[in-house]
N, C-alpha and C positions, 0 to 999 in steps of 0.2 A: 778589480784588483789584478795586477799582473800575475800570471799563473805559473811561471817557470821558477825553478829553484837553483839558479846558478850559484857557483862559488862566490863568496864575498870578496875575493881577491881579483885584481885585474890580471889579464892574461891575453896573449896573442895566439891566434889560430890561423893557419893557412885556409883561405876561403874554400878550396876544394874539399878540405877535410870536414867542413860543416855539413856537407851532404853525404858523408861517408855512410851514414846509417839509413840513407834513403833521401831522394830529392825532396820529398814532402817535408823534411825537417827545415828546409829553407824556403820552399816555394809556397807552402800553405800559409794562410793568414795566422799570425800569432803575435804575442807581445813578450817582452822580456822585463824582468824585474830590475834590470840594470841598463845603463846607457851602453851603446855600442857604436863603433866607427868602422865602416867598411872602406877599404882603400883598394880599388881595382887597378891592376897594373897591366892586364892583358884581357882581351875578349870584350864581349858586349852582351847586353840582355835588357830585361825590363825589371823595374822594381816598383812595388806599390807600397806607399807610405800613407797611412791615414786615409785610405781609399782613393788616392791619386796615383796613377801610373805614369812613369816616365822611363825613357830609355837611359841606360848608362853605358859607358865605354871606358877604355883605358884612361887613367889619370882622373878618374872621378872619385871623390871622397864623399861619403854619405854618413852623416851623423844622425842617430836615432835615439831620442831620449827614452827613459824607462816608461813602460806602459803604453807606448804608441804601437798600434797594430801595423804590421808590415809583412812582406814576403817578397822574395826576389828569385829570378832565374839564375841557375848556376850550370851553364853548359860545359862541355869537356874542354873548351878553349879558354875558360874564364880562370884567371889567377889573381891573387892579391892577398891581402891580410885583413883579418877581422880582429879588432881590439875590443875586448869586453872590460868595462871599467869597474865592475864589481858593485855590490850594493854599498850604500853609504860612502861613495867615492869622495875623498877629501878635497879634490880640486874643483874649481869653478868650471862648469860646462854650459853650453847653450841650453836654453829651456825649450827650444822648438827644433824640429827637424831641419837639417841642412843638406842640400844637394850641391856639392861644390864641383865645378868643372875646372880643374887646375891646368891652365895652359902655360903659365910661366915655368920655365925649366928650373929656375932657382927655387921656386916654391915647392916643386916636386922633389928636388934634391933635399931640401930642408926637411920635408916630411919623412923621406926615406931614411935619412941619417937619424932622425929622432926615433923612428920605429925600430931601427937596428940597435940603437943604444938601449932602448927599453928591453928588447929581447936579450941583449948581451948581459945586462945587469940581472935580469930574471934568471938567466942560466948560470950566473956566477956564484961562487961560494966565498968570495973575498969579503972581509968585514964591511958592513954598511951598504952592501949591494942593494938591499931592499929600499933603503932611503934614497940611494942614487936613482933607482928605477922610478920612485915616486917623483923625484925632481924632474926627470925627463918627461914623465907623464904630465906634470904641470906645464912644461914647455909646449907639449902637444895641445893642452887646453888653450894656451895663448895663441898658438897657430890657428886653431879652430875659430877662435874669436875674431882674429884679424881677417881670415879668409871669409868668414861669415859676413863681416861688415862690407867687404868688397863685393860679395855676391848679391847683397841686398839691392844695390843700385841697378843691377841687370835683371833680377828675378821679377817675373810678373806678379802683381799683387793678387792675392787670393780673392776670387769673386764670390758671389753668394752661393753658387753651386759647390765650389771647393769647401767653403766654410760649413755648409750643411753636411756634406759627406764626412768631413773631419769630426763634426759633432756626433754624427751617427756612429762612426767607428769608435769614438771615445765612449759613448753610451753603451755600445755593444760590449766593450771590454768589461763593463761593470755588470751587465745583465745577462750575458749569454748562457751562464750556468742556471739561470732561473726559469728557462723555458719560454722566455719572451719571444714572440714572433715579430716579423717586420711590421705588422699592424700596430702592435703595442709600442714598438720603438718609434715608429713614425708619429703616433699620437703624442708620445712624450715630447717629441721635437716640434709638434705643432704643424705637421704637414701630412699630406695623404700618402699612403703607400705607393701610389702611382707616381707621384712627384718625386718621392725619395728614390724609387727605382730608376726613374729617368735621369736623375742627377748622378747616381752611381754609374749608370751606363756611360754618361758623358765623361766622367773623370777616370774610370778604370776599365770600361768595357765589360763590366759584370753587373748583374742585378743585385739589389739589396739582399735578397734571399740567398744568392750564391755566396756573397761575402760572409753572411751569418753562418751558413752551413759549413763553409770552408773553415771558419774559426772554430766551430764546435767539433768538427771531425778531426782537425789537427789535434785538439786537446784529447780527443778520444784515442787517437793513435799513440800519442805520447803516454797516456795512462796505460794503454794495453801493453806497450813495449817496455815500460819502466816500472810498473807496479804489478802486484799479483791480485789486485782487486777483481772480484767476479765481474763478468761482462755486464750482468744486469745492474749491478751497483754503479758501474761506470756510467751507464746510460742514465740512471736516476740522478747521479751527481751533476750531469751535464744538462738536465732539464728535459730529457725525453720522457714522454708520458708512459711509455711501455717498453719492455725489452724488444718486442717485435718491431715497434716503430724505430727504435735505435738501430736494430740490425738492418732494416730496410734502408734507412738513411745512410748508414755506414757503407753498405754494399753498393748503393747507387753512386756514392762519391769515390770509392776506392777500388771497386771491382771484386772485393772479397768480403767475406763475413768477418765480424770482429774476432771470432775464435780462430779462423784461418789466418788472419793477419797476425795474431799473437803467436801462433806456431811458427810463422815465417820469420819472426824476430828472434 
């Protein structure tokens, strides 16, 4: 189940602000309980979606459905807008991730105008501004559908390696709190841990255990910074077999103990 607790209403956020509380908030593997759309207007970096890493640059639009594991780099030169659709979004949205490379100037302008209109209505206090914002959001859904259809002709078809890693990240989202290891997840997928790790290395340059630990430690950092739960209980809720094991794993991944990290937040 997706683990975050976003507001049910849609909203726009400047991409640099997403990392204001630490770059781990965007770079570590995580999922959202709502769909999101990232529109990059400047800079470049890498983004990993469902275990597959690609580069992004200016005029790239990336749609991520709810529950899909992802993380992306946000360097100092990266700018753009993130739109979060909220839970139970009323408009029709794509059911699979999209990585759109928008080369046509008119399509870029159309998107910028729509995003500006959404923000303007969200900031407004005039009557029916909320309904107007929803209508503009619907136009964005149409834009995504049309651009998605265009991109399908040029996009490479997912091969067996991509499909396996996507299944792995999807299963991981359901099981990472239960203490399941790579061996358990590989067995559930009908492959060996060695083969699974080889596929993960091919698609994103990371091993299967690195993806799993990154996902679990992201959730640990989120719980440490946003809740007052005891450190030991957080480790237990994330499937670590002991407080000592949780502390070692957390320190190995972040460079600090859970307690020190909580104080820094």
